C-alpha positions in Angstrom: 18.5 -35.6 -8.2 19.8 -35.6 -4.4 17.2 -36.6 -1.4 15.0 -33.1 -0.8 15.6 -31.7 2.5 12.7 -32.0 4.3 11.0 -29.3 6.7 8.0 -29.4 8.3 6.5 -26.1 7.2 8.2 -24.4 3.8 8.1 -20.7 3.0 8.5 -19.2 -0.6 8.4 -15.2 -0.1 9.3 -13.9 3.1 6.8 -10.9 3.3 4.7 -9.8 6.2 2.4 -12.8 6.0 5.5 -15.7 5.4 7.7 -14.5 7.8 5.8 -14.2 10.7 4.0 -17.7 10.2 7.9 -18.9 9.7 8.6 -17.6 13.0 5.8 -19.1 14.8 6.1 -22.3 13.8 9.9 -22.5 14.4 8.9 -21.2 18.0 6.3 -23.9 18.1 8.9 -26.8 17.5 8.5 -27.2 13.6 11.7 -27.6 11.2 10.8 -24.3 9.1 12.8 -22.6 6.2 11.7 -19.8 4.7 13.5 -19.0 0.5 13.5 -15.5 0.1 14.9 -14.5 -3.5 16.4 -10.9 -2.5 14.4 -8.6 -0.2 14.8 -9.9 3.8 11.2 -9.2 5.1 9.6 -8.8 2.2 8.9 -5.5 0.1 7.6 -3.3 2.8 10.2 -2.5 4.9 12.7 -2.6 1.8 11.2 -0.8 -0.8 7.5 -0.2 -0.5 5.5 0.4 2.5 8.2 1.9 5.1 10.5 3.7 3.1 7.9 5.5 1.2 6.5 7.0 4.6 10.6 7.6 5.2 10.9 9.9 2.1 7.2 11.1 2.4 8.2 12.5 5.7 11.6 14.1 4.4 9.1 15.8 1.6 6.6 17.4 4.7 9.8 18.5 6.8 10.5 20.3 3.4 6.8 21.8 2.7 7.2 23.2 6.4 10.3 24.7 6.7 9.4 26.2 2.9 6.3 27.6 4.6 7.8 28.4 7.7 7.2 32.5 8.1 3.4 31.0 8.4 5.0 29.9 12.0 6.6 33.4 12.7 9.5 31.2 11.8 12.7 33.1 9.6 14.6 30.9 7.2 16.7 31.9 4.5 17.1 29.1 1.3 16.4 25.9 1.7 17.4 23.0 -1.2 16.4 19.4 -1.0 19.7 17.6 -0.8 18.2 14.3 -2.4 21.7 12.2 -1.1 20.7 12.6 2.3 17.0 12.1 1.8 18.1 8.5 0.5 20.8 8.0 2.9 18.3 8.6 5.7 15.8 6.1 3.9 18.8 3.4 3.5 19.7 4.1 7.3 16.1 3.1 8.0 16.0 -0.2 5.4 19.5 -1.3 6.9 18.4 -1.2 10.7 14.9 -2.9 9.7 16.8 -5.2 7.7 19.1 -5.9 10.8 16.0 -6.8 13.0 15.0 -9.4 10.5 17.9 -11.0 11.0 18.1 -10.7 14.6 14.1 -12.3 14.5 15.1 -15.0 12.5 17.7 -16.4 14.6 15.9 -16.3 17.6 12.7 -18.4 15.9 14.8 -20.6 14.9 13.4 -20.5 10.9 16.1 -21.1 8.7 16.6 -18.2 6.2 17.4 -19.7 2.7 18.4 -16.9 0.4 18.3 -17.9 -3.5 15.3 -17.9 -6.4 13.2 -21.0 -5.6 11.0 -22.9 -8.3 8.8 -26.2 -7.8 9.7 -29.2 -9.7 6.6 -31.5 -8.2 4.2 -30.9 -6.1 5.9 -29.4 -2.9 9.3 -29.8 -3.8 11.4 -26.6 -4.7 14.9 -26.3 -6.5 16.5 -23.2 -5.4 19.4 -22.0 -7.1 21.4 -20.6 -3.9 22.0 -16.6 -4.1 26.0 -17.5 -3.5 26.2 -20.1 -5.3 25.3 -23.9 -5.5 21.7 -25.3 -5.8 19.5 -26.7 -2.6 16.3 -28.7 -3.2 13.8 -28.4 -0.6 10.3 -30.1 -0.3 7.9 -29.1 2.9 5.0 -31.3 4.5 3.3 -28.4 4.3 4.1 -24.8 1.7 3.0 -21.4 2.2 3.3 -19.1 -0.8 4.2 -15.4 -0.4 5.0 -14.1 -3.7 4.4 -10.8 -3.4 3.7 -8.7 -6.8 5.5 -6.1 -8.8 4.9 -3.1 -10.9 3.2 -3.6 -14.1 4.1 -1.4 -17.0 1.4 -0.8 -19.4 1.8 -2.1 -23.2 2.4 1.7 -24.8 4.4 1.7 -27.5 8.0 2.9 -26.2 7.2 3.0 -22.7 9.5 0.2 -21.8 12.1 1.2 -23.9 12.1 4.5 -21.5 12.8 2.3 -18.6 11.0 4.0 -16.6 10.9 4.1 -13.0 8.5 2.4 -10.7 7.8 2.9 -7.2 11.5 0.9 -6.3 13.7 2.8 -8.5 12.1 6.1 -7.6 13.0 5.8 -3.6 16.2 5.4 -4.9 16.8 8.4 -6.5 19.6 10.6 -4.9 18.9 13.5 -7.8 15.8 15.6 -7.6 13.9 15.1 -11.4 13.6 18.4 -13.2 9.9 17.1 -14.5 8.6 14.0 -13.2 5.7 12.6 -15.3 3.6 10.3 -13.1 1.5 7.7 -15.2 -1.6 6.8 -12.5 -3.4 8.5 -10.3 -3.6 5.5 -7.5 -2.2 5.8 -4.5 1.8 5.1 -5.4 1.0 8.0 -7.6 -0.1 10.6 -5.5 2.3 10.2 -2.7 5.2 10.4 -4.7 4.1 12.9 -6.9 3.1 15.0 -3.8 6.2 14.2 -2.2 9.0 15.1 -4.9 6.8 18.2 -6.0 7.5 19.0 -2.3 11.2 18.4 -2.5 11.2 20.4 -5.9 10.7 19.0 -9.2 7.3 19.6 -11.1 5.0 17.4 -11.9 2.7 16.1 -14.0 0.0 13.0 -13.5 -1.3 11.4 -16.1 -5.0 9.6 -15.1 -6.7 7.7 -17.8 -9.7 8.0 -15.3 -12.0 10.8 -14.9 -10.8 11.2 -11.5 -7.6 10.2 -9.1 -8.1 7.9 -6.4 -11.2 6.2 -8.9 -11.9 3.8 -5.6 -12.9 6.8 -3.9 -16.3 8.7 -3.5 -16.4 12.0 -5.9 -16.2 14.2 -3.1 -12.7 12.8 -1.8 -11.4 12.8 -5.3 -12.0 16.3 -5.8 -10.7 17.1 -2.4 -7.4 15.5 -3.1 -7.5 16.9 -6.6 -7.4 20.7 -5.4 -4.8 19.5 -3.0 -2.1 18.5 -5.2 -3.6 21.1 -7.9 -2.7 23.9 -5.3 0.9 22.7 -4.5 1.5 23.2 -8.2 0.9 19.8 -10.0 -0.8 19.3 -13.0 -2.8 16.8 -13.5 -4.5 15.1 -16.2 -8.2 13.1 -16.1 -9.4 11.0 -18.9 -6.1 11.1 -20.9 -4.5 7.9 -22.7 -0.8 8.1 -23.1 -0.8 7.3 -26.9 3.5 6.7 -26.7 6.7 7.6 -25.1 10.1 8.7 -27.1 13.1 9.4 -25.2 15.1 7.8 -22.0 13.3 8.6 -18.3 16.3 10.5 -16.1 17.6 11.8 -19.1 14.4 13.5 -22.0 11.2 12.3 -22.3 8.3 12.7 -24.5 4.6 12.0 -23.9 1.9 11.5 -26.5 -1.4 12.1 -24.8 -4.8 11.4 -25.9 -7.5 14.5 -23.6 -10.7 15.5 -23.5 -9.4 18.5 -25.1 -7.5 17.3 -27.8 -3.9 15.6 -28.7 -1.1 16.7 -26.8 2.4 16.4 -26.2 4.1 16.8 -22.4 7.9 16.7 -22.4 9.5 15.9 -19.1 13.0 14.5 -17.5 11.7 11.5 -15.4 8.7 8.9 -15.8 7.1 7.1 -12.7 4.7 4.5 -13.6 2.2 4.1 -11.0 -0.3 1.7 -12.9 -1.2 -1.2 -10.7 0.7 -4.4 -9.6 1.2 -8.0 -11.3 1.4 -10.9 -8.9 5.1 -13.1 -9.2 3.5 -16.5 -10.1 5.0 -16.7 -13.3 8.0 -19.1 -14.0 8.2 -20.6 -11.0 6.6 -24.0 -11.7 3.2 -23.6 -10.4 1.3 -25.5 -12.7 3.8 -28.7 -11.8 2.8 -27.8 -7.6 -0.4 -28.6 -8.7 -1.3 -24.6 -7.6 -4.4 -23.4 -9.8 -4.3 -19.6 -11.0 -7.2 -17.1 -11.4 -7.9 -15.1 -14.5 -5.4 -12.7 -13.3 -2.5 -14.5 -12.3 -2.6 -14.6 -8.6 -3.1 -18.2 -7.0 -6.3 -19.4 -6.5 -7.7 -19.9 -2.9 -10.4 -20.7 -0.8 -11.8 -18.5 1.9 -9.1 -20.5 4.2 -6.7 -19.4 2.0 -5.7 -23.0 0.5 -5.0 -23.7 -2.9 -6.0 -26.2 -5.6 -2.8 -28.2 -4.0 -3.2 -30.4 -0.6 -0.8 -28.9 2.4 -0.5 -25.8 0.4 -1.5 -22.2 1.7 -1.2 -18.7 -0.2 -1.1 -16.0 1.6 -0.6 -11.6 0.8 -0.9 -10.7 -2.6 0.1 -13.2 -4.6 -3.5 -14.5 -2.9 -5.4 -11.7 -4.3 -5.9 -10.7 -0.7 -6.1 -6.4 -0.4 -2.9 -5.0 -1.4 -1.6 -4.3 2.4 0.9 -5.3 4.8 -1.9 -5.3 7.5 -4.2 -7.7 5.8 -0.8 -9.9 4.9 -0.6 -10.4 8.4 -4.1 -10.8 8.6 -3.4 -13.7 6.6 -1.1 -15.4 9.0 -2.9 -15.5 11.6 -5.9 -17.3 9.5 -3.5 -20.2 8.6 -2.0 -20.1 11.8 -5.2 -20.7 13.9 -6.6 -22.9 11.3 -3.3 -25.1 11.4 -4.2 -25.2 15.3 -7.5 -26.8 14.6 -9.6 -23.1 14.4 -11.9 -21.9 11.7 -10.8 -18.4 10.6 -11.9 -17.4 7.0 -11.6 -14.4 5.1 -15.2 -13.4 4.8 -16.7 -10.2 5.8 -12.9 -8.5 6.9 -13.1 -5.1 8.1 -10.0 -3.9 6.6 -8.8 -0.3 6.5 -6.5 1.6 4.7 -4.7 4.6 4.4 -2.7 6.9 1.4 0.0 9.0 2.9 -0.1 12.6 1.3 -0.5 15.4 3.4 -3.1 15.2 4.6 -3.6 11.9 4.7 -6.5 10.0 3.5 -8.6 7.0 5.4 -10.9 4.8 5.0 -12.7 1.8 6.9 -15.8 -0.3 5.3 -18.4 1.1 2.9 -18.3 4.8 0.8 -21.6 6.5 -0.8 -20.3 4.4 -4.1 -20.0 1.0 -2.3 -23.0 1.5 -1.1 -25.5 2.6 -3.6 -24.0 -0.4 -5.7 -25.0 -2.8 -3.0 -28.0 -1.2 -2.6 -27.7 -0.5 1.2 -29.4 2.4 2.0 -27.4 4.9 4.5 -27.3 8.1 6.2 -24.3 10.5 5.5 -22.9 13.2 7.6 -20.1 15.4 6.9 -17.8 18.1 9.0 -15.0 20.1 7.8 -11.9 19.9 9.1 -11.5 23.4 9.7 -14.2 22.5 12.7 -12.1 20.6 14.4 -10.7 22.8 17.1 -7.4 21.1 17.0 -6.2 22.6 13.4 -7.0 25.8 14.5 -3.6 25.0 16.2 -1.4 24.0 13.7 -3.0 25.0 10.5 -4.0 21.8 9.4 -7.9 23.1 7.7 -7.6 21.2 4.3 -10.3 17.9 4.3 -13.1 16.6 5.9 -14.6 13.7 7.7 -17.7 11.6 6.5 -19.4 9.0 8.2 -22.0 6.3 6.8 -24.8 4.9 9.3 -27.5 2.5 8.4 -30.9 4.3 7.5 -33.0 1.9 9.6 -30.7 1.7 12.6 -27.9 3.0 14.2 -24.9 1.1 13.0 -21.5 2.7 11.5 -21.2 1.4 8.1 -18.1 3.4 7.0 -16.1 6.3 7.6 -13.7 8.0 5.6 -11.1 11.3 6.2 -9.2 13.2 4.6 -7.1 15.7 7.3 -4.5 15.0 9.8 -4.2 12.4 11.7 -6.9 10.7 9.7 -5.4 6.7 9.8 -5.4 7.2 14.1 -8.7 8.8 13.9 -10.1 6.0 11.8 -9.1 3.8 14.2 -11.3 5.0 16.8 -14.1 4.4 14.4 -12.8 0.7 13.2 -13.0 -0.6 16.8 -16.6 0.8 17.2 -17.3 -0.8 14.1 -16.0 -3.9 15.0 -17.3 -4.0 18.4 -20.9 -3.1 16.9 -21.3 0.0 18.9 -24.5 2.4 18.0 -22.6 6.0 16.2 -24.4 7.7 19.4 -21.8 6.3 21.3 -18.9 8.1 19.8 -21.7 11.3 19.3 -22.1 11.4 23.4 -18.9 10.6 24.2 -16.5 12.4 26.2 -13.4 13.0 23.9 -10.0 15.1 24.7 -9.6 18.4 23.7 -7.5 20.0 21.3 -7.4 16.2 19.5 -8.4 15.3 16.3 -10.5 12.7 17.2 -12.6 15.1 18.8 -14.1 15.7 15.9 -16.1 13.1 16.1 -18.6 14.0 18.3 -19.2 16.4 16.2 -19.4 14.2 13.1 -21.8 12.3 14.0 -23.9 14.9 15.8 -24.6 15.8 11.9 -26.2 11.8 11.6 -29.5 12.6 9.4 -32.6 12.2 11.7 -34.3 8.1 10.6 
């Protein structure tokens, strides 16, 4: 074997945390390379976050047009051209890839396109996409491996070649009847989008509620929203078997609380969770230990069991959001410079981009009970926020959790228009340690969605 090419920083995978670290290290004068199998910039700009939100926005436009008469508009017959929806998304992705290539060039980090696997500690053999092999070694190595959609072990499901989020966002046709297995983020977002494009949609969820990590009142509001738009939802339903081929005809046998039944459809979308991309790449010979679910085992500084090897993003078991992977980058970056940052006590916000969207930060009521944290709960219907009367987006509510014995804001959830932007206001207050009375008594611009925070925090029960 030829002598390995030496780099000061070697990154396997070009997702959010890995690429940011590579660009930073290269700009700082360290010889840096990134090995990427396929997706320049990782899954977020190519197949996941941004492409899905692109098509979800197209679906919102479709919904507005279908209901244009509510706003005094007169339209004729409206149909969805999925080829044009797909073209719009691909144009965005192409632009993002070009942007990433420019950033690699400007930083000085080398992007190596190929499939990498460890052959020894800190030595990676890369089978190049355009042919040939390179052997690389890094003084420091960062794993940014990502995850892929999990296909449950259900008889006939894999053989049916179901869609995952990746394939669903590449459709240039409209499914006649899309059957979605899974009632989490991906399943709910794409189910609503395809219903608005014009497909019949059925959601199958094994648990007692959709959005299982949310409080029952949030889940119930989401369920009502989906059903009002014509989506069928089966709760507590187990898929026993699948026949047929997704994209043609499929038949799913279900066991439900009301008995066994069969659902016939044209396409299946599987959205039941993620599996880390940690198998078959030689992590065992690299001395990198895995946790019980296949994620890379790391400490709170994101260090693996192997010296001078870190893991960032989803493969490290970090919450599966691009913004968390970006914070993983900051932790590694600062600690390499002598800092002492950790993943402990991170205040992680998140949004589900249904319409209206769901945003949450901090504790839910269920989590507070589980942790034995006494809280005061305040709620406000979105219709009480006067901005919604101007836009007719009156569905949803805000909810805040305040400590029972002081004025700390411990959690916030919102199902309503612009929820993510309003959540950022509350998150900032939480990070600053501001008492809830600061938002209650603030002069907030009228008429805005954030203005509702005054009314919400005015509803906090007295101590």
